[in-house]
C-alpha positions as CSV (number, residue, x, y, z in Angstrom):
1,X,65.3,26.7,-54.3
2,X,61.8,26.0,-55.0
3,X,58.9,25.8,-52.8
4,X,55.0,25.7,-53.1
5,X,52.9,28.0,-51.5
6,X,49.3,29.3,-51.3
7,X,50.7,32.7,-51.3
8,X,54.1,34.9,-50.9
9,X,54.9,35.9,-47.6
10,X,57.8,38.4,-46.1
11,X,59.3,34.8,-44.5
12,X,59.5,34.0,-48.0
13,X,61.3,37.2,-48.6
14,X,63.9,37.1,-46.2
15,X,64.7,33.4,-46.7
16,X,66.2,34.1,-50.2
17,X,69.9,34.6,-49.6
18,X,71.1,37.7,-51.6
19,X,72.1,37.1,-54.8
20,X,69.8,34.1,-55.6
21,X,66.6,33.1,-56.6
22,X,63.8,31.4,-55.2
23,X,60.7,29.9,-57.6
24,X,57.6,30.2,-55.6
25,X,54.7,27.6,-57.2
26,X,51.6,29.4,-56.7
27,X,47.6,28.7,-57.0
28,X,46.8,31.1,-59.5
29,X,48.0,34.3,-61.8
30,X,46.8,36.6,-59.0
31,X,49.0,34.9,-56.4
32,X,52.0,35.1,-58.8
33,X,51.1,39.2,-59.3
34,X,50.3,39.5,-55.7
35,X,53.6,38.1,-54.7
36,X,55.7,40.0,-56.8
37,X,54.0,43.4,-55.9
38,X,54.8,42.4,-52.0
39,X,58.2,41.9,-53.0
40,X,58.5,45.2,-55.1
41,X,56.7,47.3,-52.0
42,X,59.3,45.6,-49.3
43,X,62.6,46.1,-51.1
44,X,63.5,49.3,-50.0
45,X,62.7,48.4,-46.6
46,X,65.0,45.5,-46.8
47,X,67.7,46.7,-48.4
48,X,67.7,45.0,-51.6
49,X,66.1,44.9,-55.1
50,X,64.1,42.1,-56.0
51,X,63.6,41.4,-59.9
52,X,60.4,38.8,-60.9
53,X,59.8,36.5,-63.8
54,X,56.5,34.9,-63.6
55,X,55.4,31.7,-65.6
56,X,51.4,31.7,-65.9
57,X,51.5,28.7,-67.7
58,X,52.4,26.7,-64.4
59,X,51.8,29.9,-62.0
60,X,55.3,30.0,-60.7
61,X,57.0,33.3,-59.5
62,X,60.6,33.2,-59.8
63,X,62.3,36.0,-57.3
64,X,66.0,37.2,-57.3
65,X,67.2,39.2,-54.3
66,X,70.0,41.5,-55.3
67,X,72.1,43.9,-53.4
68,X,70.7,47.5,-53.7
69,X,73.5,49.6,-55.0
């Protein structure tokens, strides 16, 4: 799943199905870093673990939602 957004929101994080990934095209590298931070800060409260991959050339953040162990 791939979307374009100005920033990563909790709604984006909640909409990722468990075990799947979402690529989010963002306006700049700061938005990518902020989105990664948001995911990592909220994973415990959401009962999951996020893994993140950032492509700074295309300003794309890919988040994968995995079950918490």
